[in-house]
N, CA, C and O atoms as CSV, one atom per row, in Angstrom:
chain,resi,resn,atom,element,x,y,z
A,1,UNK,N,N,-15.192,-39.231,-4.988
A,1,UNK,CA,C,-16.441,-38.501,-4.879
A,1,UNK,C,C,-17.365,-39.253,-3.925
A,1,UNK,O,O,-17.479,-40.476,-3.998
A,2,UNK,N,N,-18.006,-38.532,-3.051
A,2,UNK,CA,C,-18.995,-39.115,-2.164
A,2,UNK,C,C,-20.298,-39.214,-2.947
A,2,UNK,O,O,-20.852,-38.198,-3.368
A,3,UNK,N,N,-20.781,-40.420,-3.139
A,3,UNK,CA,C,-21.994,-40.585,-3.931
A,3,UNK,C,C,-23.190,-40.969,-3.080
A,3,UNK,O,O,-24.318,-40.987,-3.571
A,4,UNK,N,N,-22.964,-41.271,-1.838
A,4,UNK,CA,C,-24.049,-41.704,-0.961
A,4,UNK,C,C,-24.500,-40.538,-0.080
A,4,UNK,O,O,-23.695,-39.956,0.647
A,5,UNK,N,N,-25.780,-40.204,-0.148
A,5,UNK,CA,C,-26.295,-39.105,0.660
A,5,UNK,C,C,-26.095,-39.351,2.154
A,5,UNK,O,O,-25.877,-38.413,2.920
A,6,UNK,N,N,-26.169,-40.608,2.559
A,6,UNK,CA,C,-25.978,-40.916,3.976
A,6,UNK,C,C,-24.571,-40.553,4.416
A,6,UNK,O,O,-24.381,-40.065,5.530
A,7,UNK,N,N,-23.584,-40.783,3.566
A,7,UNK,CA,C,-22.211,-40.433,3.910
A,7,UNK,C,C,-22.075,-38.929,4.046
A,7,UNK,O,O,-21.462,-38.445,4.998
A,8,UNK,N,N,-22.634,-38.191,3.114
A,8,UNK,CA,C,-22.598,-36.737,3.212
A,8,UNK,C,C,-23.374,-36.283,4.444
A,8,UNK,O,O,-22.945,-35.373,5.153
A,9,UNK,N,N,-24.495,-36.908,4.690
A,9,UNK,CA,C,-25.277,-36.588,5.887
A,9,UNK,C,C,-24.495,-36.845,7.161
A,9,UNK,O,O,-24.591,-36.078,8.120
A,10,UNK,N,N,-23.721,-37.924,7.174
A,10,UNK,CA,C,-22.879,-38.215,8.340
A,10,UNK,C,C,-21.845,-37.118,8.545
A,10,UNK,O,O,-21.595,-36.691,9.672
A,11,UNK,N,N,-21.243,-36.664,7.444
A,11,UNK,CA,C,-20.247,-35.590,7.542
A,11,UNK,C,C,-20.887,-34.298,8.031
A,11,UNK,O,O,-20.304,-33.583,8.846
A,12,UNK,N,N,-22.076,-34.000,7.537
A,12,UNK,CA,C,-22.794,-32.804,7.993
A,12,UNK,C,C,-23.105,-32.896,9.482
A,12,UNK,O,O,-22.981,-31.911,10.209
A,13,UNK,N,N,-23.508,-34.077,9.932
A,13,UNK,CA,C,-23.814,-34.282,11.347
A,13,UNK,C,C,-22.568,-34.081,12.204
A,13,UNK,O,O,-22.631,-33.457,13.263
A,14,UNK,N,N,-21.444,-34.609,11.746
A,14,UNK,CA,C,-20.191,-34.455,12.489
A,14,UNK,C,C,-19.842,-32.977,12.633
A,14,UNK,O,O,-19.507,-32.513,13.723
A,15,UNK,N,N,-19.924,-32.246,11.528
A,15,UNK,CA,C,-19.585,-30.822,11.555
A,15,UNK,C,C,-20.564,-30.056,12.436
A,15,UNK,O,O,-20.156,-29.231,13.253
A,16,UNK,N,N,-21.844,-30.326,12.272
A,16,UNK,CA,C,-22.853,-29.602,13.048
A,16,UNK,C,C,-22.774,-29.923,14.536
A,16,UNK,O,O,-22.868,-29.025,15.373
A,17,UNK,N,N,-22.601,-31.197,14.865
A,17,UNK,CA,C,-22.534,-31.582,16.274
A,17,UNK,C,C,-21.269,-31.063,16.957
A,17,UNK,O,O,-21.278,-30.784,18.156
A,18,UNK,N,N,-20.190,-30.936,16.198
A,18,UNK,CA,C,-18.938,-30.476,16.794
A,18,UNK,C,C,-18.955,-28.977,17.080
A,18,UNK,O,O,-18.264,-28.506,17.983
A,19,UNK,N,N,-19.739,-28.233,16.313
A,19,UNK,CA,C,-19.782,-26.788,16.491
A,19,UNK,C,C,-18.553,-26.065,15.954
A,19,UNK,O,O,-18.381,-24.868,16.182
A,20,UNK,N,N,-17.699,-26.795,15.242
A,20,UNK,CA,C,-16.446,-26.213,14.767
A,20,UNK,C,C,-16.689,-25.101,13.746
A,20,UNK,O,O,-15.963,-24.106,13.745
A,21,UNK,N,N,-17.676,-25.244,12.891
A,21,UNK,CA,C,-17.933,-24.221,11.869
A,21,UNK,C,C,-18.317,-22.894,12.519
A,21,UNK,O,O,-17.856,-21.835,12.093
A,22,UNK,N,N,-19.155,-22.951,13.540
A,22,UNK,CA,C,-19.568,-21.724,14.219
A,22,UNK,C,C,-18.389,-21.062,14.926
A,22,UNK,O,O,-18.241,-19.841,14.889
A,23,UNK,N,N,-17.545,-21.882,15.574
A,23,UNK,CA,C,-16.381,-21.322,16.267
A,23,UNK,C,C,-15.400,-20.694,15.284
A,23,UNK,O,O,-14.848,-19.627,15.549
A,24,UNK,N,N,-15.185,-21.357,14.151
A,24,UNK,CA,C,-14.290,-20.792,13.134
A,24,UNK,C,C,-14.862,-19.505,12.550
A,24,UNK,O,O,-14.132,-18.539,12.326
A,25,UNK,N,N,-16.154,-19.497,12.308
A,25,UNK,CA,C,-16.812,-18.305,11.752
A,25,UNK,C,C,-16.614,-17.108,12.669
A,25,UNK,O,O,-16.342,-16.001,12.204
A,26,UNK,N,N,-16.748,-17.328,13.971
A,26,UNK,CA,C,-16.561,-16.238,14.933
A,26,UNK,C,C,-15.116,-15.762,14.998
A,26,UNK,O,O,-14.861,-14.595,15.296
A,27,UNK,N,N,-14.175,-16.648,14.722
A,27,UNK,CA,C,-12.757,-16.296,14.798
A,27,UNK,C,C,-12.261,-15.561,13.554
A,27,UNK,O,O,-11.228,-14.893,13.601
A,28,UNK,N,N,-12.988,-15.679,12.447
A,28,UNK,CA,C,-12.556,-15.033,11.201
A,28,UNK,C,C,-12.884,-13.551,11.213
A,28,UNK,O,O,-13.906,-13.137,11.758
A,29,UNK,N,N,-12.010,-12.752,10.607
A,29,UNK,CA,C,-12.305,-11.317,10.532
A,29,UNK,C,C,-13.482,-11.059,9.594
A,29,UNK,O,O,-13.714,-11.801,8.639
A,30,UNK,N,N,-14.199,-10.015,9.883
A,30,UNK,CA,C,-15.320,-9.627,9.028
A,30,UNK,C,C,-14.756,-8.767,7.911
A,30,UNK,O,O,-14.120,-7.743,8.163
A,31,UNK,N,N,-14.989,-9.184,6.692
A,31,UNK,CA,C,-14.475,-8.454,5.542
A,31,UNK,C,C,-15.528,-7.544,4.943
A,31,UNK,O,O,-16.690,-7.554,5.349
A,32,UNK,N,N,-15.102,-6.770,3.983
A,32,UNK,CA,C,-16.009,-5.857,3.297
A,32,UNK,C,C,-16.948,-6.632,2.393
A,32,UNK,O,O,-18.133,-6.318,2.291
A,33,UNK,N,N,-16.417,-7.628,1.751
A,33,UNK,CA,C,-17.178,-8.412,0.782
A,33,UNK,C,C,-17.585,-9.733,1.425
A,33,UNK,O,O,-16.796,-10.326,2.160
A,34,UNK,N,N,-18.789,-10.196,1.163
A,34,UNK,CA,C,-19.206,-11.477,1.755
A,34,UNK,C,C,-18.397,-12.640,1.175
A,34,UNK,O,O,-17.951,-12.592,0.028
A,35,UNK,N,N,-18.221,-13.663,1.972
A,35,UNK,CA,C,-17.493,-14.845,1.519
A,35,UNK,C,C,-18.321,-15.593,0.483
A,35,UNK,O,O,-19.547,-15.655,0.580
A,36,UNK,N,N,-17.642,-16.162,-0.510
A,36,UNK,CA,C,-18.333,-16.955,-1.520
A,36,UNK,C,C,-18.782,-18.291,-0.951
A,36,UNK,O,O,-19.738,-18.892,-1.442
A,37,UNK,N,N,-18.104,-18.746,0.065
A,37,UNK,CA,C,-18.359,-20.062,0.614
A,37,UNK,C,C,-18.412,-19.960,2.124
A,37,UNK,O,O,-17.515,-19.393,2.747
A,38,UNK,N,N,-19.449,-20.501,2.704
A,38,UNK,CA,C,-19.567,-20.488,4.156
A,38,UNK,C,C,-18.558,-21.423,4.804
A,38,UNK,O,O,-18.084,-22.369,4.174
A,39,UNK,N,N,-18.235,-21.160,6.047
A,39,UNK,CA,C,-17.268,-21.988,6.767
A,39,UNK,C,C,-17.768,-23.420,6.865
A,39,UNK,O,O,-16.989,-24.357,6.692
A,40,UNK,N,N,-19.052,-23.604,7.140
A,40,UNK,CA,C,-19.619,-24.956,7.247
A,40,UNK,C,C,-19.410,-25.725,5.947
A,40,UNK,O,O,-19.000,-26.885,5.967
A,41,UNK,N,N,-19.693,-25.081,4.820
A,41,UNK,CA,C,-19.534,-25.734,3.529
A,41,UNK,C,C,-18.076,-26.060,3.261
A,41,UNK,O,O,-17.764,-27.128,2.734
A,42,UNK,N,N,-17.173,-25.143,3.624
A,42,UNK,CA,C,-15.748,-25.385,3.430
A,42,UNK,C,C,-15.290,-26.594,4.242
A,42,UNK,O,O,-14.579,-27.455,3.723
A,43,UNK,N,N,-15.686,-26.664,5.498
A,43,UNK,CA,C,-15.271,-27.781,6.355
A,43,UNK,C,C,-15.856,-29.091,5.825
A,43,UNK,O,O,-15.160,-30.106,5.781
A,44,UNK,N,N,-17.121,-29.077,5.426
A,44,UNK,CA,C,-17.720,-30.288,4.866
A,44,UNK,C,C,-16.999,-30.676,3.583
A,44,UNK,O,O,-16.736,-31.858,3.360
A,45,UNK,N,N,-16.674,-29.705,2.736
A,45,UNK,CA,C,-15.927,-29.993,1.514
A,45,UNK,C,C,-14.565,-30.600,1.803
A,45,UNK,O,O,-14.116,-31.498,1.090
A,46,UNK,N,N,-13.906,-30.111,2.848
A,46,UNK,CA,C,-12.614,-30.681,3.242
A,46,UNK,C,C,-12.786,-32.141,3.660
A,46,UNK,O,O,-11.977,-32.994,3.296
A,47,UNK,N,N,-13.833,-32.421,4.420
A,47,UNK,CA,C,-14.079,-33.796,4.851
A,47,UNK,C,C,-14.446,-34.696,3.674
A,47,UNK,O,O,-14.036,-35.855,3.629
A,48,UNK,N,N,-15.221,-34.165,2.716
A,48,UNK,CA,C,-15.572,-34.940,1.520
A,48,UNK,C,C,-14.303,-35.285,0.748
A,48,UNK,O,O,-14.124,-36.426,0.322
A,49,UNK,N,N,-13.424,-34.300,0.567
A,49,UNK,CA,C,-12.167,-34.548,-0.150
A,49,UNK,C,C,-11.327,-35.586,0.594
A,49,UNK,O,O,-10.808,-36.520,-0.018
A,50,UNK,N,N,-11.195,-35.426,1.904
A,50,UNK,CA,C,-10.405,-36.366,2.686
A,50,UNK,C,C,-11.006,-37.773,2.679
A,50,UNK,O,O,-10.271,-38.761,2.683
A,51,UNK,N,N,-12.333,-37.866,2.670
A,51,UNK,CA,C,-12.971,-39.188,2.679
A,51,UNK,C,C,-12.753,-39.933,1.371
A,51,UNK,O,O,-12.914,-41.152,1.305
A,52,UNK,N,N,-12.383,-39.188,0.325
A,52,UNK,CA,C,-12.098,-39.802,-0.968
A,52,UNK,C,C,-10.589,-39.904,-1.200
A,52,UNK,O,O,-10.133,-40.028,-2.336
A,53,UNK,N,N,-9.826,-39.849,-0.116
A,53,UNK,CA,C,-8.370,-39.956,-0.149
A,53,UNK,C,C,-7.710,-38.866,-0.985
A,53,UNK,O,O,-6.655,-39.084,-1.581
A,54,UNK,N,N,-8.337,-37.690,-1.025
A,54,UNK,CA,C,-7.738,-36.536,-1.689
A,54,UNK,C,C,-7.220,-35.597,-0.609
A,54,UNK,O,O,-7.757,-35.573,0.499
A,55,UNK,N,N,-6.185,-34.824,-0.918
A,55,UNK,CA,C,-5.763,-33.822,0.060
A,55,UNK,C,C,-6.837,-32.735,0.171
A,55,UNK,O,O,-7.612,-32.522,-0.762
A,56,UNK,N,N,-6.875,-32.070,1.285
A,56,UNK,CA,C,-7.908,-31.058,1.523
A,56,UNK,C,C,-7.469,-29.682,1.038
A,56,UNK,O,O,-7.805,-28.674,1.659
A,57,UNK,N,N,-6.728,-29.628,-0.058
A,57,UNK,CA,C,-6.349,-28.350,-0.655
A,57,UNK,C,C,-7.594,-27.673,-1.218
A,57,UNK,O,O,-8.557,-28.353,-1.570
A,58,UNK,N,N,-7.590,-26.359,-1.308
A,58,UNK,CA,C,-8.780,-25.645,-1.770
A,58,UNK,C,C,-9.231,-26.092,-3.150
A,58,UNK,O,O,-10.433,-26.208,-3.390
A,59,UNK,N,N,-8.308,-26.345,-4.058
A,59,UNK,CA,C,-8.717,-26.782,-5.390
A,59,UNK,C,C,-9.378,-28.157,-5.338
A,59,UNK,O,O,-10.317,-28.414,-6.092
A,60,UNK,N,N,-8.909,-29.038,-4.470
A,60,UNK,CA,C,-9.519,-30.361,-4.321
A,60,UNK,C,C,-10.879,-30.262,-3.622
A,60,UNK,O,O,-11.812,-30.994,-3.953
A,61,UNK,N,N,-10.976,-29.354,-2.660
A,61,UNK,CA,C,-12.254,-29.136,-1.983
A,61,UNK,C,C,-13.278,-28.617,-2.984
A,61,UNK,O,O,-14.424,-29.067,-2.993
A,62,UNK,N,N,-12.872,-27.677,-3.821
A,62,UNK,CA,C,-13.755,-27.146,-4.863
A,62,UNK,C,C,-14.249,-28.276,-5.763
A,62,UNK,O,O,-15.446,-28.385,-6.030
A,63,UNK,N,N,-13.323,-29.117,-6.229
A,63,UNK,CA,C,-13.720,-30.250,-7.088
A,63,UNK,C,C,-14.663,-31.196,-6.368
A,63,UNK,O,O,-15.625,-31.689,-6.959
A,64,UNK,N,N,-14.393,-31.454,-5.092
A,64,UNK,CA,C,-15.260,-32.367,-4.331
A,64,UNK,C,C,-16.665,-31.795,-4.199
A,64,UNK,O,O,-17.647,-32.528,-4.318
A,65,UNK,N,N,-16.768,-30.491,-3.954
A,65,UNK,CA,C,-18.089,-29.868,-3.784
A,65,UNK,C,C,-18.869,-29.804,-5.093
A,65,UNK,O,O,-20.067,-30.083,-5.118
A,66,UNK,N,N,-18.202,-29.440,-6.164
A,66,UNK,CA,C,-18.938,-29.319,-7.428
A,66,UNK,C,C,-19.245,-30.668,-8.042
A,66,UNK,O,O,-20.078,-30.757,-8.944
A,67,UNK,N,N,-18.591,-31.724,-7.576
A,67,UNK,CA,C,-18.875,-33.053,-8.104
A,67,UNK,C,C,-19.997,-33.751,-7.345
A,67,UNK,O,O,-20.403,-34.854,-7.712
A,68,UNK,N,N,-20.502,-33.111,-6.284
A,68,UNK,CA,C,-21.621,-33.707,-5.549
A,68,UNK,C,C,-22.852,-33.770,-6.444
A,68,UNK,O,O,-23.095,-32.846,-7.220
A,69,UNK,N,N,-23.623,-34.830,-6.349
A,69,UNK,CA,C,-24.891,-34.866,-7.082
A,69,UNK,C,C,-25.775,-33.700,-6.658
A,69,UNK,O,O,-25.661,-33.213,-5.533
A,70,UNK,N,N,-26.635,-33.259,-7.530
A,70,UNK,CA,C,-27.462,-32.071,-7.286
A,70,UNK,C,C,-28.190,-32.084,-5.937
A,70,UNK,O,O,-28.141,-31.077,-5.231
A,71,UNK,N,N,-28.863,-33.176,-5.543
A,71,UNK,CA,C,-29.552,-33.144,-4.236
A,71,UNK,C,C,-28.600,-32.939,-3.061
A,71,UNK,O,O,-28.978,-32.328,-2.062
A,72,UNK,N,N,-27.373,-33.441,-3.169
A,72,UNK,CA,C,-26.412,-33.311,-2.084
A,72,UNK,C,C,-25.758,-31.951,-2.044
A,72,UNK,O,O,-25.181,-31.576,-1.023
A,73,UNK,N,N,-25.831,-31.206,-3.121
A,73,UNK,CA,C,-25.170,-29.910,-3.144
A,73,UNK,C,C,-25.888,-28.891,-2.273
A,73,UNK,O,O,-25.425,-27.759,-2.132
A,74,UNK,N,N,-27.002,-29.277,-1.696
A,74,UNK,CA,C,-27.736,-28.381,-0.799
A,74,UNK,C,C,-26.946,-28.065,0.460
A,74,UNK,O,O,-27.330,-27.171,1.214
A,75,UNK,N,N,-25.851,-28.779,0.705
A,75,UNK,CA,C,-25.042,-28.502,1.900
A,75,UNK,C,C,-24.393,-27.133,1.817
A,75,UNK,O,O,-23.748,-26.696,2.770
A,76,UNK,N,N,-24.551,-26.451,0.696
A,76,UNK,CA,C,-24.006,-25.101,0.617
A,76,UNK,C,C,-23.218,-24.826,-0.641
A,76,UNK,O,O,-22.798,-23.691,-0.868
A,77,UNK,N,N,-23.008,-25.829,-1.458
A,77,UNK,CA,C,-22.295,-25.605,-2.719
A,77,UNK,C,C,-23.285,-24.980,-3.691
A,77,UNK,O,O,-23.950,-25.672,-4.463
A,78,UNK,N,N,-23.366,-23.685,-3.636
A,78,UNK,CA,C,-24.359,-22.957,-4.422
A,78,UNK,C,C,-23.983,-22.935,-5.890
A,78,UNK,O,O,-22.899,-23.368,-6.280
A,79,UNK,N,N,-24.898,-22.424,-6.695
A,79,UNK,CA,C,-24.641,-22.287,-8.122
A,79,UNK,C,C,-23.408,-21.433,-8.359
A,79,UNK,O,O,-22.642,-21.695,-9.287
A,80,UNK,N,N,-23.205,-20.415,-7.533
A,80,UNK,CA,C,-22.030,-19.555,-7.679
A,80,UNK,C,C,-20.753,-20.373,-7.505
A,80,UNK,O,O,-19.769,-20.140,-8.208
A,81,UNK,N,N,-20.760,-21.321,-6.583
A,81,UNK,CA,C,-19.587,-22.157,-6.373
A,81,UNK,C,C,-19.381,-23.074,-7.571
A,81,UNK,O,O,-18.245,-23.313,-7.981
A,82,UNK,N,N,-20.456,-23.581,-8.128
A,82,UNK,CA,C,-20.358,-24.467,-9.280
A,82,UNK,C,C,-19.807,-23.744,-10.495
A,82,UNK,O,O,-19.100,-24.348,-11.302
A,83,UNK,N,N,-20.116,-22.469,-10.641
A,83,UNK,CA,C,-19.675,-21.737,-11.812
A,83,UNK,C,C,-18.358,-21.005,-11.592
A,83,UNK,O,O,-17.791,-20.450,-12.533
A,84,UNK,N,N,-17.873,-21.000,-10.365
A,84,UNK,CA,C,-16.632,-20.290,-10.057
A,84,UNK,C,C,-15.438,-21.098,-10.518
A,84,UNK,O,O,-15.481,-22.326,-10.578
A,85,UNK,N,N,-14.397,-20.403,-10.835
A,85,UNK,CA,C,-13.143,-21.068,-11.185
A,85,UNK,C,C,-12.541,-21.650,-9.920
A,85,UNK,O,O,-12.693,-21.079,-8.840
A,86,UNK,N,N,-11.857,-22.782,-10.042
A,86,UNK,CA,C,-11.213,-23.325,-8.836
A,86,UNK,C,C,-10.106,-22.386,-8.395
A,86,UNK,O,O,-9.510,-21.685,-9.212
A,87,UNK,N,N,-9.833,-22.377,-7.097
A,87,UNK,CA,C,-8.755,-21.525,-6.599
A,87,UNK,C,C,-7.433,-21.943,-7.204
A,87,UNK,O,O,-7.254,-23.117,-7.526
A,88,UNK,N,N,-6.491,-21.011,-7.371
A,88,UNK,CA,C,-5.187,-21.390,-7.905
A,88,UNK,C,C,-4.473,-22.346,-6.966
A,88,UNK,O,O,-4.631,-22.274,-5.748
A,89,UNK,N,N,-3.708,-23.216,-7.530
A,89,UNK,CA,C,-2.999,-24.237,-6.726
A,89,UNK,C,C,-1.766,-23.642,-6.111
A,89,UNK,O,O,-1.035,-24.334,-5.401
């Protein structure tokens, strides 16, 4: 678990400066239903999981995001994400 806000901030800076989230968002098809999780949050969650030596599987990303301290969850892990069931493995 990433417990230092600076570490999470560094990951957010990397994602934002790279522009990868915006490029991925544009490449994804537009669905009927809105996504539960934004691309930026997903990528940051993947980096959080990887930084803790966990694989970046969706279930691990979910655990990494919901385990963030409350102030750090502002990166996009909304209450809906916290209350959602983890994706099937």
